[in-house]
N, C-alpha and C positions, 0 to 999 in steps of 0.2 A: 580884206573888208569883212566886217562882222555880219552875220546873218541876222534877220529880223525876228528870230525866235525868242528874243529876250528884250522886247521893246521897253519894258519897265525897268530894265537893268537890275533884275533881282540878284544876279551874281555879285555885282558891286555892293548892293545894299546888304547882302548877307555878309560879305567880307568886311564891310564897315562895322556891322553889328558885332561880329566876332572880335574885331580889333578893339572896339569900345569895351567889350567884355574883358579882354586881357588887360586893358588899361585901367579898369575900375578899381579904385582903392577901397571902396566900401563893400566889396563882395569878397568873401573868403576864398582862398585858393581851393578849398574842398568844394565849394559851390561852383566855382568856375569850372572845375574838372567835371562835376556832375552835369552842368549845362552842356559842356562840350561832348561828353559821352552821350547825352540824350540827342544832341544834334547829329552825331555820327550814327546813332541807332535809327533816327528818322530817315537819314539819307539811305541807309542800307535797307530800309523798309519801303523805299520808293517814294517817300514824301518829297515834294518839290522845294525849290529854293525859297519861294515866296512864303510858304507855310513855315519852313524852318526859320526864316528870318523873324517871323512873327513870334514863334515859340521862344527863340533866344531873347528877343525883346521882352516878352512877358515873363520869362523865368528870371531875367535880371531884376525886373520890378518886384517880382515875388520874393526873391532872395533878400532884397533891400527891405521890403515890407515886413517880412516875418523875422528876419535876423536869426534864422535857424539853419541848420544843415538840411539841405533839400532831400538828400537821400535818407535821412532819418525820420522825415515827417510821417511816413506811412506807419512806421513802427511805434513812434512815441505816444501820440495821444489823439484822440478823436476830435477834440475841440479845435486843434490846429487844422485837421483835415476839413472840418466844417468851414473854418475861416477861409481856407484856400478855395473851396468850392464856391462860397459866396463871392469871394474876390473875383474869381473867373467869370461868374455869371453877370456881375455888374460892369465888366469891361465892355467898352464900346467897340465893336468890330465893324 
């Protein structure tokens, strides 16, 4: 029997989000890898499943919205960074 420490089923929600990421045809393989790498980094930093699920969800939307390589955004140009910042601010959490 499962314990009640995951009553919102964040484990399954994260697994489903990662599955949808892998199945996405409109996100490049490079961005998929970047999102998975970030997810692994978050777990290794102690960030929980619920927050990781939200990060994967948001990064998928961001990858679709910008249609650029996520890892190159920091290096390429400031206007893209500003768009990302504004996009994050207007999201409803």
